[in-house]
C-alpha positions as CSV (number, residue, x, y, z in Angstrom):
1,M,88.0,69.0,108.6
2,P,89.8,67.4,105.3
3,A,92.8,65.1,105.6
4,L,96.2,66.5,105.6
5,P,99.3,64.5,104.2
6,L,101.9,63.5,106.4
7,D,105.0,65.0,105.2
8,P,108.5,63.7,106.0
9,A,109.2,66.0,109.0
10,R,105.7,66.0,110.5
11,E,106.1,61.6,110.1
12,R,109.5,61.9,112.0
13,L,107.9,64.4,115.3
14,L,105.4,61.6,115.2
15,L,107.3,58.8,115.7
16,V,109.7,60.5,118.2
17,T,106.8,61.4,120.2
18,L,105.1,58.0,120.0
19,A,108.8,56.1,120.4
20,A,109.3,58.4,123.6
21,I,105.7,57.3,125.1
22,Q,107.2,53.7,124.2
23,F,110.6,54.3,126.3
24,A,108.5,55.2,129.6
25,H,106.4,52.2,129.6
26,I,108.7,49.8,128.2
27,L,111.3,51.0,130.9
28,D,109.1,50.8,133.5
29,F,108.0,47.1,132.6
30,M,112.0,46.4,131.7
31,V,113.4,47.8,135.1
32,M,111.7,45.2,136.9
33,M,113.8,42.1,135.1
34,P,117.4,43.5,136.2
35,L,116.1,44.4,139.5
36,G,115.0,40.6,140.5
37,P,118.3,39.8,142.8
38,I,117.9,43.0,144.8
39,L,114.2,42.8,145.0
40,M,114.6,39.0,146.2
41,R,117.3,40.2,148.6
42,E,115.1,43.5,149.9
43,L,111.9,41.6,149.9
44,A,112.8,38.1,151.1
45,I,111.3,36.5,147.9
46,D,112.1,33.3,145.9
47,A,112.2,33.5,142.0
48,H,108.8,32.2,141.8
49,Q,107.4,35.1,143.7
50,F,109.6,37.6,141.4
51,G,108.0,35.8,138.6
52,L,104.5,37.2,140.2
53,L,106.0,40.6,140.4
54,V,106.5,40.4,136.5
55,S,103.4,38.4,135.4
56,S,101.0,40.9,137.5
57,Y,101.9,43.8,135.3
58,T,101.3,41.7,132.2
59,F,98.4,40.1,133.5
60,T,96.4,43.0,134.3
61,A,97.2,44.6,130.8
62,A,95.3,41.6,129.2
63,L,92.2,42.0,131.2
64,A,92.4,45.8,130.3
65,G,92.9,45.1,126.8
66,I,89.3,43.8,127.0
67,P,87.5,47.1,127.7
68,M,89.7,48.7,125.7
69,A,88.9,46.6,122.7
70,M,85.5,47.7,123.4
71,V,85.9,51.3,123.1
72,A,89.1,52.1,121.0
73,D,87.6,53.1,117.7
74,R,84.9,55.4,119.6
75,F,87.3,58.1,120.8
76,E,89.6,60.5,119.7
77,R,93.1,58.8,119.5
78,K,95.2,61.2,121.1
79,R,93.3,62.0,124.0
80,M,92.8,58.6,124.6
81,L,96.4,57.7,124.6
82,L,97.3,60.7,126.6
83,T,94.7,59.8,129.2
84,M,95.9,56.3,129.8
85,F,99.8,57.6,129.4
86,A,98.9,59.9,132.6
87,L,97.3,57.1,134.7
88,F,99.9,55.1,134.1
89,G,102.8,57.6,135.7
90,L,100.3,57.7,138.4
91,A,100.5,53.8,139.2
92,T,104.5,54.2,138.6
93,L,104.7,56.3,141.5
94,A,102.4,54.1,143.6
95,C,105.1,51.7,142.6
96,A,107.9,53.6,144.0
97,L,105.6,53.9,147.3
98,A,104.8,50.6,148.0
99,T,106.0,49.2,151.5
100,D,106.1,45.8,151.5
101,Y,105.6,42.5,148.7
102,A,101.7,42.7,148.7
103,T,101.7,46.4,148.0
104,L,104.6,46.2,145.1
105,L,102.8,43.6,143.7
106,W,99.1,45.3,143.6
107,A,100.8,48.4,142.3
108,R,102.4,46.8,139.8
109,G,99.2,45.5,138.6
110,V,97.6,48.6,138.4
111,A,100.7,50.2,136.2
112,G,100.1,47.3,133.9
113,A,96.3,48.0,133.3
114,F,97.3,51.2,132.5
115,G,100.7,50.8,130.6
116,G,99.7,47.6,128.7
117,V,97.3,49.5,126.6
118,L,100.0,51.9,125.4
119,G,101.4,49.9,123.2
120,A,98.2,48.8,120.8
121,L,97.1,53.0,121.1
122,V,100.8,53.7,119.6
123,Q,100.5,50.9,117.1
124,T,97.3,52.1,116.4
125,M,98.1,55.6,115.3
126,V,100.8,54.1,113.3
127,G,98.6,52.1,111.3
128,D,96.4,54.9,110.8
129,L,98.9,57.4,109.8
130,I,102.1,55.7,108.2
131,P,101.9,53.8,104.8
132,F,101.8,49.9,104.3
133,E,105.5,50.8,102.4
134,R,107.0,52.5,105.5
135,R,105.5,50.5,108.4
136,G,108.8,48.3,108.8
137,R,110.7,51.2,109.7
138,A,108.4,53.2,111.7
139,S,108.6,50.3,113.6
140,G,112.0,49.8,114.0
141,V,111.9,53.6,115.1
142,L,109.3,52.5,117.6
143,M,111.6,49.6,118.7
144,S,114.7,51.9,119.2
145,A,112.8,52.9,122.4
146,F,113.6,49.7,123.8
147,S,117.2,50.1,122.9
148,V,117.4,53.3,124.4
149,S,115.8,52.1,127.2
150,T,118.8,49.5,127.6
151,V,121.1,52.0,126.7
152,A,120.2,54.5,129.1
153,G,117.3,53.7,130.9
154,V,118.3,50.3,132.6
155,P,121.7,51.1,133.5
156,L,120.7,54.2,135.0
157,S,117.8,52.8,137.0
158,L,120.0,49.9,138.1
159,F,122.7,52.8,139.4
160,L,120.0,54.1,141.1
161,A,118.6,51.3,143.0
162,N,122.1,50.3,143.9
163,A,122.9,53.5,145.4
164,F,119.6,54.8,146.8
165,G,117.4,51.8,147.0
166,W,114.9,49.9,144.4
167,R,112.2,52.8,144.9
168,S,114.5,54.8,143.2
169,P,113.9,54.0,139.4
170,F,110.0,54.3,139.4
171,L,110.3,57.7,140.6
172,L,112.6,58.4,137.8
173,I,110.3,56.8,135.4
174,A,107.1,58.7,136.8
175,A,108.9,61.8,136.5
176,L,110.0,60.9,133.0
177,T,106.1,60.2,132.2
178,L,105.1,63.9,133.2
179,I,107.8,65.5,130.8
180,V,106.4,62.9,128.0
181,L,102.8,64.0,128.5
182,L,103.7,67.4,128.3
183,V,105.2,67.1,125.2
184,G,102.7,64.8,123.5
185,V,100.1,67.2,124.6
186,R,101.8,70.0,122.2
187,Q,103.3,67.4,119.5
188,L,100.4,64.6,118.8
189,P,97.8,65.7,116.2
190,L,94.2,64.8,116.9
191,M,92.7,62.2,115.2
192,R,89.1,61.8,114.3
193,G,88.7,60.1,110.9
194,H,87.6,56.7,112.4
195,L,84.8,58.2,114.7
196,P,81.3,57.5,114.0
197,S,80.6,61.5,112.8
198,A,83.3,60.9,110.3
199,T,82.5,57.3,108.8
200,T,78.9,55.9,107.6
201,D,80.8,52.2,108.7
202,E,77.8,50.8,111.0
203,T,80.2,48.7,112.9
204,T,81.3,52.1,114.9
205,R,78.1,53.2,115.2
206,A,76.8,49.6,117.2
207,H,77.1,48.2,120.2
208,P,80.6,48.3,121.8
209,L,81.0,44.6,121.6
210,A,80.1,44.7,117.9
211,A,83.7,46.1,116.8
212,M,85.1,43.0,119.0
213,A,82.6,40.5,117.5
214,V,83.8,41.6,113.8
215,V,87.0,41.1,114.8
216,L,86.9,37.8,116.2
217,R,85.1,36.7,113.2
218,D,87.8,37.1,110.9
219,A,89.8,33.9,110.8
220,N,93.2,36.0,109.4
221,H,92.7,38.1,112.8
222,W,92.7,34.9,114.9
223,R,95.9,33.5,113.2
224,A,97.8,36.7,113.9
225,F,97.0,36.3,117.4
226,A,98.2,32.9,117.2
227,F,101.5,34.3,115.8
228,M,102.0,36.7,118.3
229,G,101.2,34.6,121.2
230,L,104.2,32.2,119.5
231,A,106.4,34.9,119.2
232,I,106.1,36.0,123.1
233,F,106.6,32.3,124.3
234,S,109.6,32.4,122.2
235,G,111.3,35.0,123.6
236,F,109.5,36.0,127.2
237,T,110.1,32.5,129.0
238,V,113.9,33.4,128.9
239,I,114.0,37.1,129.1
240,P,113.2,37.9,132.9
241,Y,115.6,35.5,133.9
242,I,118.6,36.5,132.5
243,T,119.9,38.6,135.1
244,I,119.0,36.1,137.6
245,Y,120.9,33.5,135.9
246,A,124.0,36.0,135.4
247,T,124.7,36.6,138.6
248,A,124.0,33.2,140.2
249,N,125.6,30.9,137.6
250,V,127.6,33.0,135.2
251,G,129.6,34.8,138.0
252,I,128.7,38.0,136.7
253,A,128.6,40.5,139.9
254,Q,125.7,43.0,140.3
255,A,127.4,45.6,139.9
256,D,128.6,44.8,136.3
257,I,125.1,44.3,135.5
258,P,124.4,47.5,133.7
259,Y,127.1,46.9,131.6
260,L,125.1,44.0,129.8
261,Y,122.4,46.4,129.0
262,L,124.5,48.9,127.9
263,A,126.1,46.6,125.0
264,G,123.0,45.1,124.0
265,G,120.9,48.6,124.0
266,C,124.0,50.7,122.2
267,A,123.8,48.0,119.7
268,T,120.1,47.6,118.9
269,F,119.9,51.1,118.8
270,F,121.1,50.8,115.4
271,T,120.3,47.1,114.5
272,A,116.5,48.0,115.2
273,R,116.4,50.6,112.4
274,W,118.2,48.4,110.2
275,I,115.7,45.8,110.9
276,G,112.8,47.8,110.1
277,R,114.4,49.0,106.8
278,R,114.9,45.5,106.2
279,T,111.4,44.4,106.7
280,D,110.0,47.0,104.2
281,A,112.6,46.0,101.8
282,W,112.9,42.4,101.7
283,G,108.6,41.8,103.1
284,K,108.0,41.3,106.6
285,V,107.1,37.7,107.1
286,R,110.3,37.0,105.4
287,T,112.5,39.3,107.5
288,Y,110.8,37.9,110.6
289,R,111.8,34.5,109.5
290,R,115.3,35.4,108.8
291,V,116.0,37.1,111.6
292,A,114.2,34.4,113.8
293,I,116.6,31.8,112.5
294,F,119.7,33.5,113.3
295,S,118.1,34.0,117.3
296,L,118.5,30.1,117.8
297,L,121.8,30.3,118.4
298,P,121.6,33.4,121.1
299,L,118.7,31.7,122.6
300,F,120.8,28.4,123.3
301,V,123.8,29.8,124.1
302,Q,122.3,32.1,127.0
303,T,120.4,30.0,128.8
304,H,123.4,27.4,128.6
305,L,126.5,29.6,129.4
306,S,128.4,28.1,132.3
307,A,130.7,30.6,134.5
308,S,132.5,33.0,132.3
309,P,134.3,36.1,132.1
310,L,132.1,39.6,131.9
311,W,133.3,40.2,128.4
312,L,132.2,37.0,126.9
313,M,128.9,37.7,128.8
314,I,128.3,41.3,127.5
315,A,128.9,39.6,123.9
316,C,126.5,36.5,124.4
317,T,124.0,39.0,125.7
318,T,124.4,41.8,123.1
319,V,123.8,39.1,120.2
320,F,120.9,38.0,122.2
321,F,119.6,41.4,122.4
322,I,119.9,42.0,118.5
323,L,118.2,39.0,117.9
324,V,115.7,38.0,119.9
325,P,113.9,41.4,121.0
326,G,114.7,42.3,117.2
327,R,112.3,39.8,116.0
328,M,109.4,41.8,117.2
329,V,110.0,44.8,114.5
330,P,108.6,42.4,111.6
331,V,106.3,41.0,114.1
332,M,105.0,44.3,114.6
333,A,104.9,45.4,111.2
334,I,102.7,42.0,110.6
335,M,100.3,42.5,113.2
336,T,99.9,46.2,112.1
337,S,99.2,45.2,108.5
338,A,97.2,42.1,109.5
339,A,94.1,44.5,110.9
340,Q,91.1,45.6,108.9
341,P,92.0,49.0,108.3
342,R,88.7,49.8,109.6
343,L,89.0,47.8,113.1
344,R,92.6,48.8,113.7
345,G,91.9,49.9,116.8
346,T,89.7,47.4,118.4
347,F,92.2,44.8,116.6
348,M,95.3,46.2,118.4
349,A,93.3,46.6,121.4
350,I,93.0,42.6,121.3
351,N,96.5,42.3,120.5
352,A,97.5,43.7,123.5
353,S,95.6,41.8,125.5
354,V,97.1,38.5,123.7
355,Q,100.6,40.1,123.9
356,N,100.5,40.4,127.4
357,L,98.5,37.5,128.7
358,C,101.2,35.4,127.1
359,S,103.8,37.5,128.5
360,G,102.8,36.6,131.6
361,L,102.2,33.2,131.3
362,A,105.6,33.2,129.5
363,A,107.4,34.7,132.5
364,Y,105.2,32.7,134.9
365,L,106.1,29.4,133.1
366,G,109.9,30.1,132.8
367,G,109.6,30.9,136.5
368,W,108.1,27.8,137.1
369,L,110.2,25.6,135.1
370,I,113.7,27.2,136.9
371,V,114.3,26.2,140.8
372,M,117.5,27.4,142.9
373,E,119.6,25.1,144.2
374,N,122.6,25.8,146.3
375,G,122.6,29.2,144.9
376,K,122.2,28.3,141.5
377,V,119.8,28.3,138.8
378,V,118.5,25.2,137.7
379,G,116.2,24.0,134.5
380,Y,117.1,27.3,132.6
381,G,118.7,25.3,129.6
382,N,115.4,24.0,129.1
383,V,113.8,27.2,129.0
384,G,115.6,27.5,126.3
385,L,115.2,24.9,124.4
386,L,111.4,25.7,125.0
387,A,111.6,29.1,123.5
388,M,113.7,27.4,120.5
389,G,111.1,25.2,119.6
390,M,108.2,27.8,120.0
391,T,110.6,30.1,117.5
392,L,110.7,26.9,114.8
393,V,107.0,27.0,115.2
394,A,106.4,30.6,115.0
395,M,108.5,31.0,111.6
396,L,106.2,28.5,109.9
397,F,102.8,30.3,111.1
398,A,103.8,33.4,109.9
399,G,103.1,32.7,106.8
400,T,99.7,31.8,107.3
401,I,98.5,35.5,107.9
402,R,97.1,37.5,105.3
403,L,98.5,41.6,105.1
404,H,96.3,44.3,104.2
405,A,98.0,47.2,102.2
406,V,96.1,49.8,101.8
407,P,95.6,52.0,105.1
408,P,92.9,54.5,105.6
409,A,93.1,58.3,104.7
410,P,94.2,59.7,107.9
411,T,92.0,62.7,109.4
412,F,94.2,64.9,111.9
413,T,94.5,68.5,113.2
414,P,98.0,70.3,112.8
415,A,100.1,69.7,116.3
416,A,99.9,73.8,116.3
417,A,96.0,73.5,116.4
418,P,94.1,73.8,119.8
419,D,93.4,70.5,121.6
420,T,89.4,71.4,121.4
């Protein structure tokens, strides 16, 4: 059917629904990090094994991105997104039912295989439907899912874990997934404009590997993937171990950990959207560089802080959450615009693999560089210095990426139309 304009109300509704999907799978990933001390105690595992629990999700997500890249532009967007989301919910339920470390490790891997591709599918829909000049703002709205997960999701999950055991957060996420899935069925539009029946582009009609080959022949795409890897390593070597370091070295009680996420999430709920607006006003690369240079200080402080009162730790982690995860707002706007529009689904699927693989490697590297000695974390400061160095390299690399300003005309049916 002919393309329909995406009016402001429809655009907001679309972004809120996609942000809800982002919230569910981000919370599933994030809740593992503050659960670190609880899981290490309950499952009798060390920091390296915990790092593998975090990494298993991202490693399988990286592997899942390869077949996703082969088919991302060959199926209708809405059905693919909601199918992956439903399977992700079932895998998260399996995490709640795990009986030991090995079973939980396996379940986390399965959850990563389905959950890891959701971000790529969401960003693909944004790239197809949101004009270039508003993608920074759209990325800010999606990034607010991270904020909401830290404001409400992570503290609530920690409360449940402290009160009812570590399995309860995963039950909560599985229930939330079912609710959002039902909303998505109703609210998300069908999108067929990229399918072979709607285009004369021979790339989409060829062998599934053809689109991947075209994406990988583009040097600009390779520069974008390298930039994403640097951006991930510049933060994710540090982030998974904040809670462990806070309880072991800074002296924060496990019961007070939710306050760190509550304060940081409240702040980023507003700053992520502000950064998104600045991304559109200042330019994507310029905004990234400005946020990244300011993020160097909290990266250093967060990894070198000694015994401190709770209020100081809250202040430090709040600034950290504003600037370090906040860098991903312009990063995702850059990545969405770096893709050739006709290959955006394939590009974003490969990008998801790069992002998840680098997240897993970064988390594993961070866990390998730190050790526990006499109940204290040793080596975390070196991890912070490594992250700062990666940030500086990423700032230089960002300027090498060419951005595509004109999106393809979207083709979709209204939300109220039957899903047939």
